[in-house]
Backbone as a ProteinNet text record, in pm:
[ID]
protein_1_A
[PRIMARY]
MDRVRNSVRLTGYASADPIIVNFATGKKMARLSLGVHEFYKNGLGEAVDQTQWFNLIFWNQKVDLVENVVKKGAAMRVEGKLSAQTYTDKNGDQRYTTEIVIHKLEVIDKYEL
[TERTIARY]
5492.5	5423.2	5308.5	5290.9	5180.6	5048.1	4948.6	4813.3	4773.2	4710.9	4664.8	4538.6	4531.8	4418.1	4357	4229.5	4155.5	4159.2	4249.7	4268.5	4295.1	4230.4	4244.7	4267.1	4361.4	4382.1	4381.1	4302.4	4291.5	4290.9	4338.7	4331.9	4275.4	4170.7	4109.4	4004.6	3913.1	3810.2	3670.6	3579.3	3438.8	3377.9	3311.2	3253.5	3123	3057.1	2928.1	2901.3	2796	2754.3	2714.2	2736.5	2700.7	2550.4	2513.3	2373.7	2355.7	2263.7	2241.9	2115.8	2124.9	2010.8	1987.2	1865.3	1825.6	1736.1	1773.5	1697	1598.8	1492.5	1390.6	1449.7	1559.4	1624.1	1702.1	1715.9	1793	1934.3	1976.5	2109.6	2110	2227.9	2245	2358.9	2345.9	2449.4	2467.1	2590.7	2617.9	2692	2657.7	2725.9	2793.3	2910.8	2987.7	3084.4	3109.9	3208.8	3333.6	3450.1	3578	3658.4	3702.1	3786.7	3933	4012.7	4155.6	4231.9	4313.7	4390.5	4524	4562.7	4694	4759.3	4879.8	4954.2	5074.4	5093.1	5208.9	5235.3	5347.8	5379.6	5359.4	5291	5266.6	5390.3	5379	5491.2	5544.5	5464.8	5507.6	5565.9	5572	5625.4	5525.2	5398.1	5293.8	5241.4	5214.9	5160.1	5013.9	4977.9	4841.6	4789	4667.6	4597.8	4474.2	4477.8	4368	4300.3	4167.9	4092.8	4019.5	4033.7	3957.9	3856.6	3738.8	3630.5	3603.9	3587.6	3564.1	3437.9	3352.5	3229.7	3259.4	3227.5	3253.8	3123	3127.6	3013.5	3058	2977.9	3003	2883.6	2908.1	2801.4	2799.8	2682.1	2653.9	2725.6	2818	2880.1	2957.4	3015.9	3089.7	2995.5	2869.4	2771.4	2751.7	2746.6	2729.4	2843.2	2965.4	3081	3071.6	3041.1	3030.3	2920.9	2807.1	2691.7	2721.7	2798.1	2824.4	2948.6	3043.4	3172.2	3200.8	3162.6	3200.6	3098.1	3148.1	3067.1	3140.2	3071.5	3132.2	3265.4	3369.1	3500.8	3590.4	3537.7	3619.3	3733.5	3853.8	3969.4	3971	3997.8	3998.6	4084.5	4125.5	4194.9	4100.5	4091.7	4005.5	4080.2	4038.3	4086.1	3964	3968	3856.1	3887.9	3781.6	3798.7	3709.1	3751.9	3673.3	3556.4	3443.4	3323.8	3259.9	3261.9	3204.2	3058.9	2971.6	2828.1	2778	2679.2	2611.8	2462.9	2398.7	2255.3	2194.1	2062.3	1989.5	1919.3	1943.7	1881.8	1736.6	1668.9	1526.2	1498.2	1602.5	1587	1618.7	1651.9	1684	1828.9	1913.2	2054.2	2134.9	2231.2	2319.4	2420.9	2436.4	2530.1	2626.3	2743.8	2848.1	2899.7	2926.3	2982.2	3079.6	3179	3273	3271.4	3254.2	3251.4	3360.7	3392.3	3488.1	3413	3408.7	3343.5	3447.7	3421.7	3520.2	3513.3	3630.4	3636.5	3719	3790.1	3866.3	3855.4	3825.1	3808	3884	3956.8	4026.8	4003.9	3933.6	3914.6	4041.5	4101	4230.6	4222.1	4324.9	4339.2	4371.2	4311.2	4333.8	4480.1	4558.4	4698.2	4783.9	4726.5	4798.8	4797.5	4718.7	4707.4	4828.4
2038.8	1940.9	2009.7	1972.6	2026.9	1975.4	2049	2011.8	1882.1	1790.5	1663.6	1691.5	1632.8	1655.4	1523.3	1527.5	1416.1	1438.8	1369.6	1395.7	1265.6	1253.4	1134.4	1178.6	1113.6	1134.5	999.1	988.2	862.2	889.2	791.6	794.6	660.1	664.6	540	563.4	466.4	466.8	468.6	543	543.5	407.7	347.1	214.4	218.8	333.8	349.4	498.4	531.2	670.9	716.8	843.7	892.2	891.8	877	887.2	1028	1104.4	1243.6	1251.2	1322.6	1342.1	1492.3	1535.4	1675	1682.7	1767.4	1782.8	1899.1	1895.7	2000.6	2136.3	2136	2260.4	2326.8	2256.9	2310.4	2255	2184.8	2124.6	2002.8	1973.1	1856.3	1770.5	1639.6	1545.9	1442.5	1397.4	1288.2	1178.6	1055.1	937.6	864.6	811.6	742.3	648.9	535.4	442.4	449.9	453.6	464.7	337.1	276	156.8	196	152.2	182.7	50.8	37.5	-84.8	-79.9	-194.5	-208.9	-332.5	-314.8	-425.4	-456.1	-584.2	-624.2	-773.3	-819.2	-961.9	-1016.2	-1131.1	-1190.9	-1268.1	-1333.4	-1406.7	-1518.7	-1566.7	-1671.9	-1614.1	-1481	-1416.4	-1402.2	-1432.9	-1422.2	-1278.4	-1232.8	-1099.2	-1097	-994.6	-979.3	-842.7	-840.9	-716.5	-711.7	-625.4	-615.8	-480.1	-479.5	-354.5	-331	-210	-168.7	-64.3	-67	23	122.4	249.5	357.1	432.6	461.2	537	685.9	760.3	903.3	980.9	1096.9	1187.9	1325	1386.1	1520.5	1607.5	1734.8	1826.7	1949	2002.9	2131.7	2154.5	2251.8	2285.3	2167.9	2084.4	1967.8	1869.9	1868.8	1778	1811.2	1939.5	1979.3	1925.7	1935.2	1883.3	1731.4	1664.8	1518.3	1475.1	1541.5	1506.2	1522	1623.3	1653.2	1586.3	1547.6	1499.8	1353.5	1309.6	1175.6	1071.7	971.9	858.4	730.3	617.2	488.9	472.9	434.1	410.6	532.7	650.2	772.2	761.3	801.4	803.5	938	935.8	1061.9	1056.4	1176.8	1197.5	1275	1234.7	1304.2	1331.9	1437	1468.3	1497.3	1452.6	1477	1435.2	1410.5	1368.9	1249.8	1165.5	1050.1	1094.1	1029.8	1057.5	923.9	890.6	765.1	788.2	698	709.7	582.1	598	485.5	498.5	386.3	390	255.6	252.5	130.4	84.7	-39.6	-89.6	-129.9	-177.5	-210.2	-326.2	-407.1	-517.5	-475.9	-348.2	-299.1	-320.5	-365.1	-388.4	-260.8	-241	-125.4	-148.9	-52.5	-62.1	55.2	31.9	134.3	146.8	267.8	290.3	407	402.4	513.1	562.4	692.9	755.2	861	902.9	1011.3	1129.8	1239.3	1361.8	1438.5	1454.1	1508.3	1660.4	1724.6	1869.5	1907.9	1810.7	1839.1	1719.3	1748.1	1643.7	1685	1588.8	1610.3	1487.4	1506.1	1397.3	1394.4	1275.8	1264.4	1164.3	1164	1067.3	931.7	825.7	692.2	650.4	709.1	671.7	734.8	825.6	888.3	803.1	696.2	611.4	524.8
6367.5	6286.1	6212.5	6086.1	6007.8	6062	6032	6071.7	6000.5	6069.7	6012.7	5931.7	5810.9	5722.5	5678.2	5653.5	5595.4	5444.8	5376.2	5234	5159.2	5042.6	4958.5	4814.9	4745.5	4601	4533.2	4426.5	4352.9	4203.1	4128.1	3982.5	3938.4	3856.3	3812.7	3705.5	3693.9	3590.3	3651.5	3589.1	3631.8	3599.1	3696.5	3675.7	3597.2	3598.2	3529.6	3511.5	3438.7	3430	3570.3	3603.1	3736.8	3760.8	3886.8	3929	3984.8	3927.3	3966	4051.9	4164.8	4254.5	4269.9	4241.2	4260.4	4384	4479.5	4602.3	4590.2	4669	4667.1	4705.3	4779.7	4823	4710.2	4595.9	4484.6	4477.7	4583.1	4580.6	4489.3	4435.3	4348.7	4403	4381.7	4423.1	4312.2	4293.9	4200.4	4274.9	4244.1	4299.7	4184.8	4215.6	4113.6	4182.7	4124.7	4177	4089.8	4153.7	4083.4	4105.8	3995.3	4003.3	3991.6	4088.9	4090.9	4082.7	3978	3955.8	4029.6	4082.1	4145.4	4084.3	4034.6	3973.8	4061.6	4092.4	4172.7	4152.9	4205.7	4204.1	4343.8	4351.7	4482.3	4529.5	4641.2	4699.5	4611.2	4516.6	4423.9	4295.7	4288	4168.4	4055.9	4083.5	3982.2	3975.2	3853.3	3835.3	3880.5	3957.1	4007.9	3966.1	3911.8	3876.9	3965.4	4065.3	4161	4146.9	4147.5	4138.6	4269.8	4322.5	4440.5	4395.7	4457.3	4419.2	4530.6	4492.7	4587.9	4548.5	4647.5	4623.8	4635.1	4528.5	4524.3	4531.6	4598.3	4608	4559.7	4473.3	4422.1	4458.8	4493.2	4530	4440.1	4419.2	4355.7	4223.3	4213.3	4084.4	4025.2	4106.9	4057.3	3987.4	4027.8	3967.7	3820.3	3787.1	3647.1	3560.8	3610	3537	3522.4	3631.2	3628.7	3532.1	3538.6	3455	3305.8	3270.5	3129.7	3073.5	3157.7	3107.8	3141.9	3259.4	3305.2	3259.2	3190.4	3146.8	3187.6	3179	3213	3139.1	3214	3155.1	3151.4	3187.3	3185.5	3286.3	3242.7	3332.2	3403.4	3533.7	3607.2	3731.9	3772.3	3898.9	3988.1	4114.4	4208.4	4337.9	4405.5	4539.4	4624.3	4748.3	4837.6	4978.5	5055.8	5195.1	5224.1	5316.6	5357.3	5443.4	5423.1	5501.5	5539	5667.3	5716.4	5755.3	5713.4	5740.3	5807	5892.6	5956.5	5927	5892.9	5869	5905.7	5918.4	5949.4	5822.3	5781.4	5657.8	5683.2	5578.5	5588.6	5683.6	5715	5809.3	5952.6	5971.7	6105.3	6146.1	6052.4	6082.1	6063.2	6151.9	6143	6031.2	5940.2	5828	5831.8	5777.7	5773.8	5631.1	5589.6	5457.3	5464.1	5377.9	5367.5	5223.5	5208.3	5077.2	5072.5	4952.1	4935.5	4876.5	4951.3	4904.8	4824	4695.3	4601.5	4594.8	4602.5	4583.6	4460.8	4401.6	4280.2	4186.3	4059.5	3957.6	3832.7	3777.3	3650	3562.8	3452.3	3356.1	3271.2	3257.6	3189.3	3074.7	2993.3	2884.9	2947.8	2899.1	2956.6	2953	2861.9	2851.5	2961.3	3040.3	3149.8	3275.2	3276.5	3396.3	3416.4
[MASK]
+++++++++++++++++++++++++++++++++++++++++++++++++++++++++++++++++++++++++++++++++++++++++++++++++++++++++++++++++

């Protein structure tokens, strides 16, 4: 059996311009939400267009590409790995989030979707 991997591939649209964070250590991070459309017919035969949203994280050299090329509405393919995070919000409640840490990005023509 092949080794099990944490791997995700998605194709969709950027929901907004990326948010760029520069750290004092010199590292850079970009955050972006990706909308992925799914089209299907429900049990009644009606056409359904459903969009799921995924939080993407880019680090270091990938940030430069994202910052210069990706804008709201850009079509792209990404590959990365899931990263689950736990944090305490300002009210003291435990929160959970899952992000995709991207290691490969390809900006594509919208007609390729």
